[in-house]
mmCIF file of the N, C-alpha and C atoms, coordinates in Angstrom:
data_MODEL
# 
_entry.id   MODEL 
# 
loop_
_atom_site.group_PDB 
_atom_site.id 
_atom_site.type_symbol 
_atom_site.label_atom_id 
_atom_site.label_alt_id 
_atom_site.label_comp_id 
_atom_site.label_asym_id 
_atom_site.label_entity_id 
_atom_site.label_seq_id 
_atom_site.pdbx_PDB_ins_code 
_atom_site.Cartn_x 
_atom_site.Cartn_y 
_atom_site.Cartn_z 
_atom_site.occupancy 
_atom_site.B_iso_or_equiv 
_atom_site.pdbx_formal_charge 
_atom_site.auth_seq_id 
_atom_site.auth_comp_id 
_atom_site.auth_asym_id 
_atom_site.auth_atom_id 
_atom_site.pdbx_PDB_model_num 
ATOM 1   N N  . UNK A 1 1  ? 41.517 -34.716 37.030 1.00 0.00 ? 1  UNK A N  1 
ATOM 2   C CA . UNK A 1 1  ? 41.698 -34.468 38.688 1.00 0.00 ? 1  UNK A CA 1 
ATOM 3   C C  . UNK A 1 1  ? 40.360 -33.281 38.757 1.00 0.00 ? 1  UNK A C  1 
ATOM 4   N N  . UNK A 1 2  ? 40.273 -32.270 37.902 1.00 0.00 ? 2  UNK A N  1 
ATOM 5   C CA . UNK A 1 2  ? 39.566 -30.895 38.358 1.00 0.00 ? 2  UNK A CA 1 
ATOM 6   C C  . UNK A 1 2  ? 37.964 -31.497 38.561 1.00 0.00 ? 2  UNK A C  1 
ATOM 7   N N  . UNK A 1 3  ? 37.526 -32.495 37.708 1.00 0.00 ? 3  UNK A N  1 
ATOM 8   C CA . UNK A 1 3  ? 36.312 -32.865 37.578 1.00 0.00 ? 3  UNK A CA 1 
ATOM 9   C C  . UNK A 1 3  ? 36.115 -33.766 38.668 1.00 0.00 ? 3  UNK A C  1 
ATOM 10  N N  . UNK A 1 4  ? 36.835 -34.330 39.456 1.00 0.00 ? 4  UNK A N  1 
ATOM 11  C CA . UNK A 1 4  ? 36.640 -35.033 40.662 1.00 0.00 ? 4  UNK A CA 1 
ATOM 12  C C  . UNK A 1 4  ? 36.981 -34.261 41.602 1.00 0.00 ? 4  UNK A C  1 
ATOM 13  N N  . UNK A 1 5  ? 37.385 -32.925 41.691 1.00 0.00 ? 5  UNK A N  1 
ATOM 14  C CA . UNK A 1 5  ? 37.610 -32.337 42.942 1.00 0.00 ? 5  UNK A CA 1 
ATOM 15  C C  . UNK A 1 5  ? 38.932 -32.441 43.572 1.00 0.00 ? 5  UNK A C  1 
ATOM 16  N N  . UNK A 1 6  ? 39.673 -33.429 43.190 1.00 0.00 ? 6  UNK A N  1 
ATOM 17  C CA . UNK A 1 6  ? 40.954 -33.603 43.780 1.00 0.00 ? 6  UNK A CA 1 
ATOM 18  C C  . UNK A 1 6  ? 41.910 -32.540 43.285 1.00 0.00 ? 6  UNK A C  1 
ATOM 19  N N  . UNK A 1 7  ? 42.795 -32.466 44.029 1.00 0.00 ? 7  UNK A N  1 
ATOM 20  C CA . UNK A 1 7  ? 44.171 -31.174 43.756 1.00 0.00 ? 7  UNK A CA 1 
ATOM 21  C C  . UNK A 1 7  ? 44.804 -31.795 43.286 1.00 0.00 ? 7  UNK A C  1 
ATOM 22  N N  . UNK A 1 8  ? 45.409 -31.373 42.406 1.00 0.00 ? 8  UNK A N  1 
ATOM 23  C CA . UNK A 1 8  ? 46.269 -31.577 41.387 1.00 0.00 ? 8  UNK A CA 1 
ATOM 24  C C  . UNK A 1 8  ? 47.768 -30.847 41.795 1.00 0.00 ? 8  UNK A C  1 
ATOM 25  N N  . UNK A 1 9  ? 48.623 -32.084 42.469 1.00 0.00 ? 9  UNK A N  1 
ATOM 26  C CA . UNK A 1 9  ? 49.763 -31.871 43.047 1.00 0.00 ? 9  UNK A CA 1 
ATOM 27  C C  . UNK A 1 9  ? 50.880 -32.332 41.743 1.00 0.00 ? 9  UNK A C  1 
ATOM 28  N N  . UNK A 1 10 ? 52.320 -31.934 42.055 1.00 0.00 ? 10 UNK A N  1 
ATOM 29  C CA . UNK A 1 10 ? 53.146 -32.724 41.270 1.00 0.00 ? 10 UNK A CA 1 
ATOM 30  C C  . UNK A 1 10 ? 53.852 -34.152 41.850 1.00 0.00 ? 10 UNK A C  1 
ATOM 31  N N  . UNK A 1 11 ? 53.097 -34.214 43.211 1.00 0.00 ? 11 UNK A N  1 
ATOM 32  C CA . UNK A 1 11 ? 53.910 -35.378 43.935 1.00 0.00 ? 11 UNK A CA 1 
ATOM 33  C C  . UNK A 1 11 ? 52.411 -36.346 43.591 1.00 0.00 ? 11 UNK A C  1 
ATOM 34  N N  . UNK A 1 12 ? 51.507 -36.305 42.879 1.00 0.00 ? 12 UNK A N  1 
ATOM 35  C CA . UNK A 1 12 ? 50.370 -37.202 42.545 1.00 0.00 ? 12 UNK A CA 1 
ATOM 36  C C  . UNK A 1 12 ? 50.506 -37.384 41.440 1.00 0.00 ? 12 UNK A C  1 
ATOM 37  N N  . UNK A 1 13 ? 51.033 -36.457 40.415 1.00 0.00 ? 13 UNK A N  1 
ATOM 38  C CA . UNK A 1 13 ? 51.625 -36.569 39.198 1.00 0.00 ? 13 UNK A CA 1 
ATOM 39  C C  . UNK A 1 13 ? 52.505 -37.750 38.971 1.00 0.00 ? 13 UNK A C  1 
ATOM 40  N N  . UNK A 1 14 ? 53.448 -37.756 40.026 1.00 0.00 ? 14 UNK A N  1 
ATOM 41  C CA . UNK A 1 14 ? 54.691 -38.200 39.818 1.00 0.00 ? 14 UNK A CA 1 
ATOM 42  C C  . UNK A 1 14 ? 54.360 -39.669 40.398 1.00 0.00 ? 14 UNK A C  1 
ATOM 43  N N  . UNK A 1 15 ? 53.637 -39.802 41.092 1.00 0.00 ? 15 UNK A N  1 
ATOM 44  C CA . UNK A 1 15 ? 53.020 -41.251 41.946 1.00 0.00 ? 15 UNK A CA 1 
ATOM 45  C C  . UNK A 1 15 ? 51.867 -42.094 40.563 1.00 0.00 ? 15 UNK A C  1 
ATOM 46  N N  . UNK A 1 16 ? 51.455 -41.319 40.037 1.00 0.00 ? 16 UNK A N  1 
ATOM 47  C CA . UNK A 1 16 ? 50.284 -41.821 38.934 1.00 0.00 ? 16 UNK A CA 1 
ATOM 48  C C  . UNK A 1 16 ? 51.578 -42.163 37.472 1.00 0.00 ? 16 UNK A C  1 
ATOM 49  N N  . UNK A 1 17 ? 52.330 -41.396 37.498 1.00 0.00 ? 17 UNK A N  1 
ATOM 50  C CA . UNK A 1 17 ? 53.467 -41.689 36.423 1.00 0.00 ? 17 UNK A CA 1 
ATOM 51  C C  . UNK A 1 17 ? 54.031 -43.111 36.795 1.00 0.00 ? 17 UNK A C  1 
ATOM 52  N N  . UNK A 1 18 ? 54.514 -43.246 37.957 1.00 0.00 ? 18 UNK A N  1 
ATOM 53  C CA . UNK A 1 18 ? 55.333 -44.311 38.266 1.00 0.00 ? 18 UNK A CA 1 
ATOM 54  C C  . UNK A 1 18 ? 54.348 -45.727 37.896 1.00 0.00 ? 18 UNK A C  1 
ATOM 55  N N  . UNK A 1 19 ? 53.115 -45.545 38.195 1.00 0.00 ? 19 UNK A N  1 
ATOM 56  C CA . UNK A 1 19 ? 52.433 -46.827 38.282 1.00 0.00 ? 19 UNK A CA 1 
ATOM 57  C C  . UNK A 1 19 ? 52.139 -46.988 36.647 1.00 0.00 ? 19 UNK A C  1 
ATOM 58  N N  . UNK A 1 20 ? 51.853 -46.024 36.110 1.00 0.00 ? 20 UNK A N  1 
ATOM 59  C CA . UNK A 1 20 ? 51.777 -46.052 34.446 1.00 0.00 ? 20 UNK A CA 1 
ATOM 60  C C  . UNK A 1 20 ? 52.565 -46.260 33.362 1.00 0.00 ? 20 UNK A C  1 
ATOM 61  N N  . UNK A 1 21 ? 54.039 -46.096 33.997 1.00 0.00 ? 21 UNK A N  1 
ATOM 62  C CA . UNK A 1 21 ? 54.754 -45.673 32.972 1.00 0.00 ? 21 UNK A CA 1 
ATOM 63  C C  . UNK A 1 21 ? 55.174 -47.034 32.136 1.00 0.00 ? 21 UNK A C  1 
ATOM 64  N N  . UNK A 1 22 ? 55.385 -47.199 30.914 1.00 0.00 ? 22 UNK A N  1 
ATOM 65  C CA . UNK A 1 22 ? 55.861 -47.845 29.883 1.00 0.00 ? 22 UNK A CA 1 
ATOM 66  C C  . UNK A 1 22 ? 54.236 -48.883 29.703 1.00 0.00 ? 22 UNK A C  1 
ATOM 67  N N  . UNK A 1 23 ? 53.286 -48.535 29.931 1.00 0.00 ? 23 UNK A N  1 
ATOM 68  C CA . UNK A 1 23 ? 52.046 -49.130 29.249 1.00 0.00 ? 23 UNK A CA 1 
ATOM 69  C C  . UNK A 1 23 ? 52.063 -48.531 27.928 1.00 0.00 ? 23 UNK A C  1 
ATOM 70  N N  . UNK A 1 24 ? 52.175 -47.582 27.717 1.00 0.00 ? 24 UNK A N  1 
ATOM 71  C CA . UNK A 1 24 ? 52.006 -47.149 26.482 1.00 0.00 ? 24 UNK A CA 1 
ATOM 72  C C  . UNK A 1 24 ? 52.794 -47.687 25.326 1.00 0.00 ? 24 UNK A C  1 
ATOM 73  N N  . UNK A 1 25 ? 54.264 -48.061 25.922 1.00 0.00 ? 25 UNK A N  1 
ATOM 74  C CA . UNK A 1 25 ? 55.154 -48.906 25.142 1.00 0.00 ? 25 UNK A CA 1 
ATOM 75  C C  . UNK A 1 25 ? 54.806 -50.121 24.074 1.00 0.00 ? 25 UNK A C  1 
ATOM 76  N N  . UNK A 1 26 ? 53.732 -50.608 24.940 1.00 0.00 ? 26 UNK A N  1 
ATOM 77  C CA . UNK A 1 26 ? 53.226 -51.934 24.233 1.00 0.00 ? 26 UNK A CA 1 
ATOM 78  C C  . UNK A 1 26 ? 52.347 -51.636 23.094 1.00 0.00 ? 26 UNK A C  1 
ATOM 79  N N  . UNK A 1 27 ? 51.816 -50.671 22.809 1.00 0.00 ? 27 UNK A N  1 
ATOM 80  C CA . UNK A 1 27 ? 50.838 -49.934 21.978 1.00 0.00 ? 27 UNK A CA 1 
ATOM 81  C C  . UNK A 1 27 ? 51.609 -49.488 20.859 1.00 0.00 ? 27 UNK A C  1 
ATOM 82  N N  . UNK A 1 28 ? 52.877 -49.395 20.698 1.00 0.00 ? 28 UNK A N  1 
ATOM 83  C CA . UNK A 1 28 ? 53.681 -48.948 19.874 1.00 0.00 ? 28 UNK A CA 1 
ATOM 84  C C  . UNK A 1 28 ? 53.762 -49.735 18.749 1.00 0.00 ? 28 UNK A C  1 
ATOM 85  N N  . UNK A 1 29 ? 53.322 -49.375 17.508 1.00 0.00 ? 29 UNK A N  1 
ATOM 86  C CA . UNK A 1 29 ? 53.700 -50.492 16.416 1.00 0.00 ? 29 UNK A CA 1 
ATOM 87  C C  . UNK A 1 29 ? 55.557 -50.563 15.740 1.00 0.00 ? 29 UNK A C  1 
ATOM 88  N N  . UNK A 1 30 ? 56.053 -51.588 15.981 1.00 0.00 ? 30 UNK A N  1 
ATOM 89  C CA . UNK A 1 30 ? 57.105 -51.936 15.170 1.00 0.00 ? 30 UNK A CA 1 
ATOM 90  C C  . UNK A 1 30 ? 57.352 -51.089 13.838 1.00 0.00 ? 30 UNK A C  1 
ATOM 91  N N  . UNK A 1 31 ? 58.398 -50.624 13.465 1.00 0.00 ? 31 UNK A N  1 
ATOM 92  C CA . UNK A 1 31 ? 58.465 -49.975 12.168 1.00 0.00 ? 31 UNK A CA 1 
ATOM 93  C C  . UNK A 1 31 ? 58.548 -51.282 11.176 1.00 0.00 ? 31 UNK A C  1 
ATOM 94  N N  . UNK A 1 32 ? 57.734 -50.676 9.744  1.00 0.00 ? 32 UNK A N  1 
ATOM 95  C CA . UNK A 1 32 ? 57.384 -51.556 8.512  1.00 0.00 ? 32 UNK A CA 1 
ATOM 96  C C  . UNK A 1 32 ? 58.898 -52.294 8.300  1.00 0.00 ? 32 UNK A C  1 
ATOM 97  N N  . UNK A 1 33 ? 58.789 -53.502 7.630  1.00 0.00 ? 33 UNK A N  1 
ATOM 98  C CA . UNK A 1 33 ? 60.098 -54.177 6.958  1.00 0.00 ? 33 UNK A CA 1 
ATOM 99  C C  . UNK A 1 33 ? 59.685 -54.068 5.928  1.00 0.00 ? 33 UNK A C  1 
ATOM 100 N N  . UNK A 1 34 ? 61.092 -53.529 5.157  1.00 0.00 ? 34 UNK A N  1 
ATOM 101 C CA . UNK A 1 34 ? 61.585 -53.122 3.843  1.00 0.00 ? 34 UNK A CA 1 
ATOM 102 C C  . UNK A 1 34 ? 60.460 -54.251 2.918  1.00 0.00 ? 34 UNK A C  1 
ATOM 103 N N  . UNK A 1 35 ? 59.962 -55.539 2.989  1.00 0.00 ? 35 UNK A N  1 
ATOM 104 C CA . UNK A 1 35 ? 58.701 -56.171 2.410  1.00 0.00 ? 35 UNK A CA 1 
ATOM 105 C C  . UNK A 1 35 ? 57.387 -55.728 2.819  1.00 0.00 ? 35 UNK A C  1 
ATOM 106 N N  . UNK A 1 36 ? 57.191 -54.959 3.544  1.00 0.00 ? 36 UNK A N  1 
ATOM 107 C CA . UNK A 1 36 ? 55.986 -54.532 3.800  1.00 0.00 ? 36 UNK A CA 1 
ATOM 108 C C  . UNK A 1 36 ? 55.734 -53.054 3.456  1.00 0.00 ? 36 UNK A C  1 
ATOM 109 N N  . UNK A 1 37 ? 56.766 -52.534 3.029  1.00 0.00 ? 37 UNK A N  1 
ATOM 110 C CA . UNK A 1 37 ? 56.352 -51.245 1.956  1.00 0.00 ? 37 UNK A CA 1 
ATOM 111 C C  . UNK A 1 37 ? 55.864 -51.223 0.804  1.00 0.00 ? 37 UNK A C  1 
ATOM 112 N N  . UNK A 1 38 ? 55.045 -50.074 0.395  1.00 0.00 ? 38 UNK A N  1 
ATOM 113 C CA . UNK A 1 38 ? 54.506 -50.587 -0.885 1.00 0.00 ? 38 UNK A CA 1 
ATOM 114 C C  . UNK A 1 38 ? 54.633 -49.300 -2.022 1.00 0.00 ? 38 UNK A C  1 
ATOM 115 N N  . UNK A 1 39 ? 54.779 -49.414 -3.065 1.00 0.00 ? 39 UNK A N  1 
ATOM 116 C CA . UNK A 1 39 ? 54.910 -48.216 -4.148 1.00 0.00 ? 39 UNK A CA 1 
ATOM 117 C C  . UNK A 1 39 ? 53.677 -47.642 -3.646 1.00 0.00 ? 39 UNK A C  1 
ATOM 118 N N  . UNK A 1 40 ? 53.374 -45.904 -3.679 1.00 0.00 ? 40 UNK A N  1 
ATOM 119 C CA . UNK A 1 40 ? 52.565 -45.226 -3.797 1.00 0.00 ? 40 UNK A CA 1 
ATOM 120 C C  . UNK A 1 40 ? 51.550 -45.747 -5.140 1.00 0.00 ? 40 UNK A C  1 
ATOM 121 N N  . UNK A 1 41 ? 50.167 -45.412 -4.905 1.00 0.00 ? 41 UNK A N  1 
ATOM 122 C CA . UNK A 1 41 ? 49.313 -45.879 -5.810 1.00 0.00 ? 41 UNK A CA 1 
ATOM 123 C C  . UNK A 1 41 ? 49.414 -44.743 -6.726 1.00 0.00 ? 41 UNK A C  1 
ATOM 124 N N  . UNK A 1 42 ? 47.841 -44.613 -7.377 1.00 0.00 ? 42 UNK A N  1 
ATOM 125 C CA . UNK A 1 42 ? 47.732 -43.283 -8.624 1.00 0.00 ? 42 UNK A CA 1 
ATOM 126 C C  . UNK A 1 42 ? 47.022 -42.123 -7.548 1.00 0.00 ? 42 UNK A C  1 
ATOM 127 N N  . UNK A 1 43 ? 47.784 -40.930 -7.873 1.00 0.00 ? 43 UNK A N  1 
ATOM 128 C CA . UNK A 1 43 ? 47.231 -39.711 -6.922 1.00 0.00 ? 43 UNK A CA 1 
ATOM 129 C C  . UNK A 1 43 ? 45.754 -39.647 -7.108 1.00 0.00 ? 43 UNK A C  1 
ATOM 130 N N  . UNK A 1 44 ? 44.865 -39.360 -5.807 1.00 0.00 ? 44 UNK A N  1 
ATOM 131 C CA . UNK A 1 44 ? 43.566 -39.125 -5.684 1.00 0.00 ? 44 UNK A CA 1 
ATOM 132 C C  . UNK A 1 44 ? 42.796 -38.369 -6.605 1.00 0.00 ? 44 UNK A C  1 
ATOM 133 N N  . UNK A 1 45 ? 41.265 -39.025 -6.690 1.00 0.00 ? 45 UNK A N  1 
ATOM 134 C CA . UNK A 1 45 ? 40.825 -38.335 -7.850 1.00 0.00 ? 45 UNK A CA 1 
ATOM 135 C C  . UNK A 1 45 ? 39.767 -37.499 -7.125 1.00 0.00 ? 45 UNK A C  1 
ATOM 136 N N  . UNK A 1 46 ? 39.549 -36.053 -7.370 1.00 0.00 ? 46 UNK A N  1 
ATOM 137 C CA . UNK A 1 46 ? 38.679 -35.027 -6.655 1.00 0.00 ? 46 UNK A CA 1 
ATOM 138 C C  . UNK A 1 46 ? 37.336 -35.053 -7.330 1.00 0.00 ? 46 UNK A C  1 
ATOM 139 N N  . UNK A 1 47 ? 36.598 -35.508 -6.961 1.00 0.00 ? 47 UNK A N  1 
ATOM 140 C CA . UNK A 1 47 ? 34.985 -35.300 -7.712 1.00 0.00 ? 47 UNK A CA 1 
ATOM 141 C C  . UNK A 1 47 ? 33.980 -34.369 -7.040 1.00 0.00 ? 47 UNK A C  1 
ATOM 142 N N  . UNK A 1 48 ? 33.650 -33.535 -8.135 1.00 0.00 ? 48 UNK A N  1 
ATOM 143 C CA . UNK A 1 48 ? 32.870 -32.223 -7.768 1.00 0.00 ? 48 UNK A CA 1 
ATOM 144 C C  . UNK A 1 48 ? 31.630 -32.356 -8.010 1.00 0.00 ? 48 UNK A C  1 
# 
């Protein structure tokens, strides 16, 4: 809001939050199932 010259108020924040609430929940990946978990591989090799 600073870049557009608008005044930042708590009321505007709440208005924006109400419209956009829950949108980020769709992007959250569900936890891995036990069958998808893998054993760790070999330790990393550092090349100098």
